[in-house]
N, C-alpha and C positions, 0 to 999 in steps of 0.2 A: 825669902829674907832679902833686904836691901842693904848693898855695902856702898854708902855714898863717899864722896871725898872727905877723908879725916883730916884734920891738920896735925893732930898729934901720931896716927898709927896710918903706914903705908897700906895700900890694898892689899898686898902680897900677905902681910903680917897676920893681917885679918881673917883673911881666907885660910892661911894656914891654921890659926887658932879654932875655927869654926867646923873644918873638915871632919874632924874625929867625931864631933856633935852630930854633924848631918848624918853621918855613915853609921852612925849607931840610932839614929833616930827612928820610931816606931810610924812616924809619918813621912810622907814624902816631902822633901824640900826642893823648891827652886830657889835659884840665887838671882838677883840683878845688880850687877856690877854697874854703878856709875862713875862716869869719867871718860877719858879719851886717850892720852899718852901715856898715864901712870897706872892703867890696868893689865896690862901685859902679862905681867908675872902672875898675878891673881888669877888671871883666865886659864893661863897654863895650867895652874895647879888643880884647881875645879876641873878642868878636862880630863887631866890624868887618872883623877878618882871618879870619873864619867857623873858628875854633879851637873845637871843643866843650869845654864847661865845663860841670862839674857842682859841686851842694853840699856832695858828699859823697864817700869814696873808694870805697865801694861802688858806687854807680851808675857812675861813671868804669870799674872794673874791668868791670860787666856790660856797657857799651858796647863796650870792647874784646873781650871774649868773645864778644861778635855780630858784631862784626867779623871775628874769628878764625873763625867758624863760617861767614860767608858767603864768605871767601877759601876755604875747604876745599870748600865747594859749587863753586863757579867752577873750582877744580883738576879736581872730579870730571867737570864739565860739559865742559872741555877734554879731560880723559882719556877719555870716552865722552860725544862731543856728540850731540844731540837726533836721532833718525832723520831723515835727510833727503827719505826717499820722498813723494812728492807736496808737497813743499815748494820754491817756484819763487819767489825772491827779486828775480830778473832780471824776471818778470812784473809784481809788484808796482812797481818802478821803472818800468817804462813805462807801467804804469795811471796813477802817479801824476804823470808828465811830462804825460801827455796830458788829464787830467782839470781840469777847471776848478771850484774850490770857488766857494761863496756868498762874499758880505762876510765872515761869522764864521768860516770855513774848513771849513764842515760839505761834506761830500762829497754827490754825489749817491748814493742808495742802491744804485742798479745797479753803481755803481764800487765801493763796500764789498763786495757780494756776491762781486765778482770778485776782490777783493783777498782775502777769507777762503779762497776756492775754490784761490787760488795758493799757500795754504799748508794745504792739505788739509783745510780743514772743509767739511762738506757745507753747502749752501744749496740752497733751492728757488727754482726760476726766476721771475722777476719783470717784469713789462713796464708800462710808463707808458702809457696812455690819457687822451687831453684831451677826448674825449666819448663818449658813452654806446653809440655804435655802434662805437666802438675797442674799448671795454671788451667788448661783447657779442663780437666777434671774436676778442678775445684769449683769453677765457675757452673759447671752442670750440678754438682753438689748443693751449692748455695742459692743458686737459680738466678735466671736472668734478669733485668741486665746487671751487669756488674762494672765495678770499677777497678782498675789497675794502679798501684801505688809501688815506688822503688822502695826497698827496706835496706837503709844504710844509714847506722848512726852517725856519720859526716855530714849527713843532708838534714837540713831543718825545714828548708823551704822546697818542697817539693817540686811545685808547679815552676818554679824558676828555672830548672835544668831538665822539662820537660820528662818528670819523672810522675805525671798523672795523667790517666786516660780514663774519660767516664764514658759510661751509658754504652758499654759493649754488650753487643744483643745474641750473638753466637759464638759457637766455637770458633770459627774462622777468624774472627775480629779478635778473640782472644789470643789466640796463637801469635798472630799479626802484632798487636799490641803489646805483648811480651817481648817480642823482639826489637821492636820501635821504643820502648822506655830504655833497654840495657844500651841501645846505639846512641840514644840522644844524652843520656847520663852519663856514659862514657866518653862523650866528646866533650862534654861541659867540664866534667872533673875527670880527667884521666887516671888519676891516683885513688880516688874514693873507693872505699869498703863498701862492697855491695854484696848482702846477704841472699838476695833473690828480689821475688815481687810479690807483694801483698794483694791478695783477691780479695774483693769486698761486694757484697751486693748492694746496689744503688739505693741510697736514701731517697725517701720521697722528699719533693722540692718544698721548701717553706724558707723562711727568714734566716739570715746566717748571722750568729754571736759568736763572740769569745769567751770563754771562762777561763780563769787561771787563778793560780796560788803561788807564791813564795815563800820564804823564810827569809826573812830581814834580821839583820844582826841585832837591831835595836827594838824594832816593833813587835818582832815573832810572826808569825803568820798572816800575811796580807793577801785578800781576795781580790782580783781584778774583772771586771766585765766591761765588754764594749760591742762594737762593729768587728765581726768576724768576716772570715773568707781572708781572699790573697790581697786585699787592700788595707788590712788591719795597721800595717805601720804607716801608711800613706794617710789615713784618715785621722788617726790619733783621737779616736772618740771612744777614750777609756775612761773609767774611775776606778777607784780604790778603797777598800775598808778593812779595817781589822777583822780578823776571825778568832771566834767562830761568830755567826751573824744572828741577830734577831730578824724578824721577819720587816720591821720598821728599817733596819739597816739596809737590807736586799732591796725594798721598796724604794729609797733614798738613792741608792747605786744605780737602779733604771731610770729614775727620774732625772739624772743628772746626765745621761748619755742620750745620742738621737738613736741610738741602736735602742735602747730600751723604750724611749717613748713612742716609736713608732710600731711596737708590738702590737698597740693599740689600733693600729691601722691607719693608712694616710695615702689619700687620694684612691688612685686604684689597687693599692696593695691592700689585700684584706687582713682582718687582725687575727695576730696569731695567739699562740696558749702562753700567755703570759705568766698566770699561776704556775705553769710547768718549769718555767724559766726560774722564777723566785724559787721554788721548790730544789732545782738541781745546784743553784747558787748558793743556799743554804748547807745544802749536803756537801757542795766541795769545800766550803768553807770549814765545815766539822771535820771533814779529811784531813784538811792541811793543819787544823788545831789538833787532832788527835796523833798524827805522825809527823812532828818535825823533820824526821829523818827524811821525809820526801822533800829535797831543797825545792824543787820547783814542778808544778804541774799544768798542763795546758790542754784545753779541749778547743779545738778550732779547724772545722767550723763546729760549733753546736747548732743543730738544723731544728728551729722551732717551726712546728707545724700549725696547722689551723687550729682554732679554739677546740679545747677537749680532747685533742689528740695527741699530745706531749711534746717531748723532744728526743732526738738521738744525738749521741756525741758520735760523728764522722769521724773526725782524725784527732789524736791526742799523743802526747808524749810527756814523759815524766823522767826526773834526775834525782838519784838518790845522793845524798851527803856522804862525799867520801870518807868523811872523820867521824860518822856515826855508824853504831850497828842495828839491823833490822831489829 
């Protein structure tokens, strides 16, 4: 709908008259409000009612085109839904019923791993040790080499505070590593809440990417993909898409990032299992779409192994929305 400058009626009165019609319409309506100084009140009234408004007809038409494309995508998904193999929403519901998040909604890391596994995303076993002796026994149980990671709801980037030690090959290095991690973290964050140290078997080496999903207040579930590891913020190599995803959506996300393109191999970097990344991305998108109470979920890094060997979620976190029940 276009509201041009009219000699007989101000923009605001036209907007007031059409708002009830737009709100009861069975079809989506966007509004192009044309003008400069006299459109403020009309724009404000449309925004209060959450009606999309634009300054020119071309942008309004582009918005409708995007909405139409999204409708076509959802029709494709309904006609050919995501492969339900290894996807168990009932397990996720059970985990969310039983889990106790911290005051910020952050879920225990072990529970996040179980949620990912319930949707067919491979994870590495991770156990919590509260002292060096427990860490040593867990390392022996999981098998060497292992990694140690600080367990604290207050620490998002573990490496920044010395909270990660990798490739420990025997019991002695595990005991020393446990003490070193606690000392490093306590020096960096003296008041941090520390639950202990996670012991995790080392992942095979591959290309590191990041997968994530957030619940946007306007668009709903959004999926993110890009370069992973410790440099994710600095590189800024990320792309977003609306969940759930078709295979075409997932392909587009990979093609628009360097992290996705180099999965095919680059110079001395061998090709990685690109198909497994597409599968994991589609599965995470389905998880985000199925469980909007998961306010955010992130896998960083997702280790992408060589062709045919799959992917492994090495580190992950998730936050439950505090205003929604599991």
